[in-house]
C-alpha positions as CSV (number, residue, x, y, z in Angstrom):
1,M,-78.4,-65.2,11.1
2,R,-76.3,-64.3,8.0
3,C,-74.9,-67.2,5.9
4,P,-71.1,-67.1,5.8
5,D,-71.1,-66.5,2.0
6,E,-73.5,-63.6,2.0
7,P,-72.3,-60.0,1.7
8,V,-72.5,-57.9,4.9
9,V,-75.2,-55.2,5.0
10,P,-73.4,-51.8,4.8
11,S,-73.4,-49.4,7.7
12,T,-72.5,-46.4,5.6
13,S,-74.5,-44.2,3.2
14,R,-73.8,-44.1,-0.6
15,R,-72.6,-40.5,0.0
16,S,-70.0,-41.9,2.3
17,F,-69.0,-44.5,-0.2
18,M,-68.6,-41.9,-2.9
19,K,-66.3,-40.0,-0.6
20,Y,-64.1,-43.0,-0.2
21,A,-64.5,-44.2,-3.8
22,S,-62.9,-40.9,-5.0
23,M,-59.9,-41.7,-2.8
24,F,-59.5,-45.1,-4.4
25,A,-60.1,-44.0,-8.0
26,A,-56.3,-43.9,-8.2
27,A,-55.8,-46.3,-5.4
28,P,-52.2,-47.1,-4.4
29,V,-50.8,-50.6,-4.7
30,L,-50.9,-51.8,-1.1
31,G,-48.6,-54.5,0.2
32,E,-47.8,-56.2,3.5
33,A,-45.5,-53.4,4.5
34,H,-48.3,-50.9,4.3
35,F,-50.7,-53.0,6.4
36,A,-48.0,-53.8,9.0
37,N,-47.0,-50.1,9.2
38,A,-50.7,-49.0,9.6
39,A,-51.2,-51.4,12.5
40,R,-47.9,-50.3,14.1
41,M,-48.9,-46.6,13.9
42,A,-52.4,-47.3,15.3
43,A,-50.9,-49.3,18.2
44,G,-48.6,-46.3,19.0
45,G,-51.4,-43.9,19.0
46,G,-51.2,-42.8,15.4
47,K,-54.0,-42.5,12.9
48,A,-55.7,-45.9,12.1
49,G,-55.6,-46.8,8.5
50,A,-52.6,-44.7,7.6
51,F,-50.8,-46.5,4.9
52,S,-47.7,-44.3,4.6
53,L,-44.3,-45.9,4.6
54,G,-42.7,-42.8,5.8
55,P,-40.4,-42.6,8.9
56,T,-41.4,-45.2,11.4
57,A,-39.0,-44.4,14.3
58,T,-38.8,-48.0,15.1
59,P,-36.0,-48.6,17.7
60,E,-33.0,-50.4,16.3
61,D,-33.2,-53.2,18.9
62,A,-36.9,-53.8,18.3
63,V,-38.2,-57.3,17.7
64,L,-39.9,-57.0,14.4
65,I,-42.3,-60.0,13.9
66,N,-45.2,-58.0,12.5
67,A,-44.8,-58.1,8.7
68,N,-44.1,-61.7,7.8
69,E,-40.5,-60.8,6.8
70,N,-37.6,-63.3,6.7
71,P,-34.9,-62.4,9.3
72,L,-32.4,-64.5,7.2
73,G,-32.4,-61.9,4.4
74,P,-31.2,-62.7,0.9
75,C,-28.9,-65.7,0.5
76,K,-25.2,-65.3,0.2
77,A,-25.2,-65.7,-3.6
78,A,-28.0,-63.1,-3.9
79,C,-26.1,-60.6,-1.8
80,E,-23.0,-61.1,-3.9
81,A,-25.0,-60.6,-7.1
82,I,-26.6,-57.4,-5.7
83,S,-23.1,-56.1,-4.8
84,A,-21.7,-56.9,-8.2
85,M,-24.7,-55.3,-10.0
86,A,-24.8,-52.1,-7.9
87,P,-22.1,-50.3,-9.9
88,H,-24.3,-50.9,-13.0
89,G,-27.4,-49.4,-11.4
90,G,-27.2,-46.3,-13.5
91,R,-28.4,-48.3,-16.5
92,Y,-31.7,-50.1,-17.2
93,D,-31.8,-53.8,-17.9
94,L,-29.5,-53.7,-21.0
95,Y,-28.3,-57.3,-20.7
96,G,-31.5,-59.2,-20.3
97,Y,-31.5,-60.0,-16.5
98,E,-35.2,-60.1,-16.3
99,E,-35.4,-62.3,-19.4
100,Q,-32.9,-64.7,-17.8
101,L,-34.9,-64.8,-14.6
102,T,-38.1,-65.5,-16.6
103,K,-36.4,-68.4,-18.5
104,T,-34.9,-69.9,-15.4
105,F,-38.2,-69.9,-13.5
106,A,-40.2,-71.1,-16.5
107,G,-37.7,-74.0,-17.1
108,Q,-37.9,-75.1,-13.4
109,H,-41.7,-75.2,-13.4
110,G,-42.7,-76.6,-16.7
111,L,-43.9,-73.3,-18.1
112,K,-43.2,-71.3,-21.2
113,P,-41.6,-67.8,-20.8
114,E,-44.8,-66.3,-22.1
115,N,-46.6,-67.7,-19.0
116,V,-44.3,-65.6,-16.7
117,M,-44.6,-61.9,-16.0
118,V,-42.0,-60.4,-13.7
119,Y,-42.8,-57.5,-11.3
120,A,-41.1,-55.8,-8.4
121,G,-42.9,-58.0,-5.9
122,S,-46.3,-59.6,-6.1
123,S,-48.3,-56.7,-4.8
124,E,-48.6,-55.1,-8.2
125,P,-49.9,-58.2,-10.1
126,L,-52.3,-58.9,-7.3
127,H,-53.7,-55.4,-7.5
128,Y,-53.8,-55.3,-11.3
129,T,-55.5,-58.7,-11.5
130,V,-58.4,-57.5,-9.4
131,L,-58.6,-54.3,-11.4
132,A,-58.6,-56.2,-14.7
133,Y,-61.1,-58.9,-13.8
134,T,-63.6,-57.3,-11.4
135,G,-65.9,-54.4,-11.6
136,P,-69.4,-53.1,-10.6
137,K,-71.0,-56.3,-12.2
138,K,-68.1,-58.7,-11.4
139,G,-67.4,-59.3,-7.8
140,L,-64.4,-60.4,-5.7
141,V,-64.7,-63.5,-3.5
142,I,-62.3,-63.8,-0.6
143,A,-61.9,-65.9,2.5
144,D,-62.5,-64.4,6.0
145,P,-59.9,-63.7,7.3
146,T,-57.3,-63.4,4.6
147,Y,-54.8,-61.0,3.2
148,E,-56.4,-57.6,2.7
149,A,-54.8,-56.3,-0.5
150,A,-57.3,-57.8,-2.9
151,G,-60.2,-56.2,-1.1
152,Y,-58.6,-52.8,-1.3
153,A,-58.0,-53.3,-5.0
154,A,-61.7,-54.1,-5.4
155,M,-62.5,-50.7,-4.0
156,A,-60.8,-49.2,-7.0
157,S,-62.5,-51.4,-9.5
158,G,-65.9,-50.8,-8.0
159,A,-66.5,-54.5,-7.3
160,G,-68.6,-56.0,-4.6
161,V,-66.6,-58.0,-2.1
162,F,-68.0,-61.3,-0.8
163,K,-66.4,-62.7,2.3
164,V,-66.6,-66.4,3.1
165,K,-65.6,-67.8,6.5
166,L,-62.8,-70.3,6.6
167,A,-63.8,-73.9,7.0
168,D,-63.7,-75.7,10.4
169,D,-60.1,-76.7,9.7
170,Y,-59.2,-73.1,8.7
171,S,-58.8,-74.0,5.1
172,H,-60.6,-72.0,2.4
173,D,-64.2,-73.3,2.1
174,M,-64.0,-73.6,-1.7
175,K,-67.6,-74.8,-2.3
176,A,-68.9,-71.8,-0.4
177,M,-66.6,-69.4,-2.2
178,V,-67.6,-70.7,-5.6
179,A,-71.3,-70.3,-4.6
180,A,-70.8,-66.9,-3.0
181,D,-71.3,-64.8,-6.2
182,P,-72.6,-66.2,-9.4
183,N,-71.1,-63.1,-11.2
184,A,-67.7,-63.3,-9.6
185,G,-64.8,-62.0,-11.6
186,V,-62.1,-63.2,-9.2
187,I,-61.9,-65.8,-6.5
188,Y,-58.8,-65.0,-4.4
189,I,-57.1,-67.8,-2.6
190,C,-54.0,-67.2,-0.4
191,N,-52.4,-70.6,0.1
192,P,-51.0,-70.9,2.7
193,N,-53.4,-68.4,4.1
194,N,-52.3,-65.1,5.5
195,P,-52.9,-64.6,8.5
196,T,-53.6,-68.2,9.7
197,G,-50.7,-70.0,7.8
198,T,-53.2,-72.8,7.1
199,I,-53.2,-74.9,3.9
200,T,-56.0,-75.5,1.4
201,A,-55.7,-78.8,-0.4
202,K,-54.8,-78.7,-4.1
203,K,-57.7,-80.9,-4.9
204,D,-60.1,-78.4,-3.5
205,I,-58.6,-75.6,-5.5
206,V,-58.7,-77.6,-8.7
207,W,-62.4,-78.4,-7.9
208,A,-63.1,-74.7,-7.6
209,L,-61.3,-74.1,-10.9
210,E,-63.6,-76.7,-12.6
211,N,-66.8,-75.4,-11.0
212,K,-66.3,-71.6,-10.7
213,P,-68.7,-69.2,-12.3
214,K,-68.3,-68.9,-16.1
215,G,-65.9,-66.0,-17.0
216,S,-64.3,-65.8,-13.6
217,I,-60.7,-66.6,-12.8
218,L,-58.9,-68.0,-9.7
219,L,-56.2,-65.8,-8.3
220,V,-54.0,-68.1,-6.2
221,D,-51.4,-66.3,-4.1
222,E,-48.6,-68.7,-3.3
223,A,-46.4,-66.2,-1.4
224,Y,-45.8,-68.7,1.4
225,I,-46.0,-72.0,-0.5
226,H,-42.3,-72.8,-0.1
227,L,-42.7,-72.8,3.7
228,S,-45.4,-75.5,3.7
229,D,-46.0,-79.1,2.6
230,G,-48.8,-77.9,0.4
231,E,-48.9,-78.6,-3.3
232,D,-48.7,-75.7,-5.7
233,V,-51.0,-75.2,-8.7
234,I,-48.6,-74.1,-11.3
235,D,-49.4,-77.1,-13.4
236,Q,-52.9,-75.6,-13.9
237,V,-51.2,-72.6,-15.5
238,A,-49.3,-75.0,-17.8
239,A,-52.6,-76.6,-18.7
240,G,-54.0,-73.3,-19.8
241,K,-56.7,-73.0,-17.1
242,D,-58.5,-69.8,-16.0
243,I,-56.0,-69.1,-13.3
244,I,-53.3,-66.6,-12.3
245,V,-50.7,-67.7,-9.7
246,L,-48.7,-65.2,-7.8
247,R,-45.2,-65.8,-6.5
248,T,-42.9,-63.6,-4.5
249,F,-39.2,-63.6,-3.4
250,S,-40.1,-61.7,-0.3
251,K,-40.7,-64.7,2.0
252,V,-38.5,-67.8,1.9
253,Y,-36.0,-66.0,-0.3
254,G,-35.7,-63.1,2.2
255,M,-36.0,-60.3,-0.4
256,A,-38.9,-58.2,0.9
257,G,-36.8,-55.0,0.7
258,I,-35.2,-56.0,-2.6
259,R,-38.5,-56.6,-4.5
260,C,-39.2,-59.3,-7.0
261,G,-42.3,-61.3,-7.8
262,M,-44.2,-62.9,-10.6
263,A,-47.7,-63.4,-12.1
264,L,-48.1,-66.8,-13.9
265,G,-50.8,-67.4,-16.3
266,R,-52.0,-67.8,-19.9
267,P,-50.6,-65.0,-22.1
268,D,-54.1,-63.7,-22.8
269,L,-54.9,-63.5,-19.1
270,L,-51.6,-61.7,-18.3
271,K,-52.0,-59.3,-21.2
272,K,-54.9,-57.6,-19.4
273,L,-52.7,-56.7,-16.5
274,M,-50.4,-54.7,-18.7
275,R,-53.0,-51.9,-19.2
276,Y,-52.3,-50.8,-15.6
277,G,-48.6,-50.2,-16.2
278,M,-45.3,-52.0,-16.2
279,N,-42.3,-50.4,-14.5
280,P,-38.8,-51.5,-15.6
281,M,-37.7,-54.3,-13.3
282,V,-35.1,-53.4,-10.7
283,V,-31.9,-55.0,-11.9
284,T,-30.6,-55.9,-8.5
285,G,-33.9,-57.7,-7.7
286,A,-33.8,-59.6,-11.0
287,V,-30.2,-60.9,-10.6
288,A,-30.8,-61.7,-6.9
289,A,-33.9,-63.6,-7.7
290,E,-32.3,-65.6,-10.5
291,V,-29.3,-66.7,-8.5
292,S,-31.6,-67.6,-5.6
293,L,-33.6,-69.9,-7.9
294,R,-30.4,-71.7,-8.8
295,D,-29.5,-72.4,-5.2
296,A,-31.0,-75.9,-4.8
297,D,-30.5,-76.0,-1.0
298,L,-32.1,-72.6,-0.2
299,V,-35.7,-73.6,0.0
300,P,-35.4,-76.8,2.0
301,T,-32.8,-75.3,4.4
302,R,-34.9,-72.2,5.1
303,K,-38.1,-74.1,5.3
304,K,-36.6,-76.2,8.1
305,I,-35.1,-73.3,10.0
306,I,-38.3,-71.3,10.0
307,G,-40.4,-74.4,10.6
308,D,-38.4,-75.4,13.6
309,V,-38.7,-72.0,15.2
310,R,-42.4,-71.9,14.4
311,V,-43.0,-75.4,16.0
312,D,-41.0,-74.4,19.1
313,T,-42.9,-71.2,19.6
314,I,-46.3,-72.7,19.1
315,S,-45.4,-75.6,21.4
316,W,-44.5,-73.1,24.1
317,L,-47.7,-71.2,23.6
318,K,-49.8,-74.3,23.9
319,Q,-47.8,-75.5,27.0
320,N,-48.7,-72.2,28.6
321,N,-52.4,-72.6,27.7
322,Y,-52.6,-69.9,25.0
323,K,-54.9,-70.7,22.1
324,V,-53.3,-71.0,18.7
325,I,-55.7,-71.0,15.8
326,G,-55.3,-73.8,13.3
327,D,-52.2,-75.6,12.1
328,S,-49.9,-73.1,10.5
329,Q,-47.4,-74.2,7.8
330,S,-46.1,-70.7,7.2
331,N,-44.0,-68.0,8.7
332,C,-46.9,-66.7,10.7
333,F,-49.7,-67.9,12.9
334,M,-52.6,-66.5,15.0
335,V,-53.2,-66.6,18.7
336,D,-56.6,-65.9,20.3
337,T,-55.7,-63.8,23.3
338,G,-59.2,-63.8,24.9
339,R,-59.1,-60.0,25.0
340,P,-59.1,-57.2,22.5
341,G,-56.1,-57.9,20.2
342,K,-55.3,-54.3,19.5
343,G,-54.6,-53.8,23.2
344,V,-52.3,-56.7,23.2
345,I,-50.5,-55.4,20.2
346,A,-50.0,-52.0,21.9
347,A,-48.8,-53.6,25.1
348,M,-46.3,-55.7,23.2
349,Q,-45.1,-52.7,21.3
350,A,-44.5,-50.9,24.6
351,K,-42.1,-53.7,25.4
352,N,-40.3,-53.2,22.1
353,V,-41.8,-56.3,20.5
354,Y,-43.8,-55.6,17.3
355,I,-46.3,-58.2,16.4
356,G,-48.9,-58.2,13.6
357,R,-52.4,-57.0,13.4
358,T,-56.0,-58.2,14.0
359,W,-58.8,-58.9,11.5
360,P,-62.4,-57.7,12.1
361,I,-63.8,-61.3,12.2
362,W,-61.5,-62.2,15.0
363,P,-60.9,-59.0,17.1
364,N,-59.3,-61.0,19.9
365,A,-56.7,-62.8,17.7
366,V,-53.3,-61.4,16.8
367,R,-51.0,-62.5,14.0
368,I,-47.4,-63.2,14.9
369,S,-44.7,-63.6,12.3
370,V,-41.9,-66.2,12.8
371,G,-38.7,-64.4,13.5
372,S,-35.3,-65.7,14.5
373,K,-34.8,-68.0,17.4
374,E,-33.5,-65.1,19.5
375,E,-36.4,-62.9,18.5
376,M,-39.0,-65.5,19.4
377,A,-37.3,-66.0,22.8
378,K,-37.8,-62.2,23.5
379,F,-41.4,-62.6,22.2
380,K,-42.1,-65.3,24.7
381,V,-41.0,-63.2,27.7
382,A,-42.9,-60.1,26.6
383,F,-46.1,-62.0,25.6
384,K,-46.3,-63.8,29.0
385,Q,-45.8,-60.5,30.8
386,V,-48.6,-58.8,28.7
387,M,-51.0,-61.7,29.2
388,D,-50.3,-61.9,32.9
389,A,-51.2,-58.3,33.3
390,P,-54.8,-56.9,33.3
391,A,-56.1,-56.1,29.8
392,A,-55.6,-52.5,29.0
393,P,-58.6,-50.5,27.6
394,V,-58.7,-50.1,23.9
395,V,-59.7,-46.7,22.5
396,A,-62.3,-47.1,19.7
397,E,-60.8,-46.2,16.3
398,N,-62.6,-44.4,13.5
399,E,-61.4,-46.8,10.8
400,M,-62.3,-46.2,7.2
401,P,-65.0,-48.7,6.0
402,M,-64.4,-50.7,2.9
403,T,-67.7,-50.7,1.1
404,R,-69.1,-50.9,-2.4
405,D,-72.7,-51.1,-3.5
406,G,-74.2,-53.1,-0.6
407,V,-71.1,-55.0,0.3
408,V,-68.8,-54.2,3.2
409,L,-65.3,-55.4,3.6
410,G,-64.1,-55.3,7.2
């Protein structure tokens, strides 16, 4: 029996790898929208693994709880700032909006401006960090299951990917992750985790930081931290540790389509990301993010709104004897359907309710994003109808393997 921290033996030849490696030599920066869209297309009979963000033909009245989006959208102040900025969209950032955002964030979190690098979302810095710190001799260690983007970036860097099963409480098993690869370049921690929404204690992350392989860094993705009671680790950045923390305005701030995110770290660590490119920041994203930070009520108010809907939905699922995995503190959670999850996704989609995807380690489990109260009411009706019906057969998909020199991801 394979130990949870051992790499999986590959099922593809080196020739097959080279075929796919050439595709990833200039690998695109993949984000949540790409993964959600690929799963939606597959459920609708499209090509599995298609990451295009082209026309999706999603019905206007569809329930969209498949991409961990925030149905509340940007706050009122952010919308007003975007509207005011729009007429000036013909210019680049001439007046220092990105600089002001950097100063505001740094001041609120005990950082220096040089510890903050602003991007159009957190997908780019996630991708670039993996490219910068992994390679053929420096692996990537991730939890299983977790957000997939780091693994795809490792394909481009030529790194081995070591997958470690979540602990019994569905937190990251930090001791196993630290031991997984003595030559690790990056240990990736999504906290709260996507897809489970579960928390890893700060003390465990700090332990990993103090005991990781020499020369490696921790990449801590805090995209969902505002929605939880978990502690962030930004103080470890301020202390100058070997860590890069990712933040995004896509989740609690409701700006997934506006785009703004950050990488936080020591200046020397962040400098290595710059070799992969820096686009000018979108001015509407910069001003919307900055005014959102200055709204002291935004995070606690939205945390409660989303949390109340999540608790209500999970309570209903448990009352109806559906198996919810772990204790989510995020805007998503997983349900073990007891049948092939991809069939459930397709059946739900046929009812105009779009839920998230599956992960190879749990093929019967589906991820569900927390939508509005009205959306989750429609989800309940559709989910019960689907689960009360016989399971539909699932057509096997010819999905692209993610493999590199003896290590298979997925």
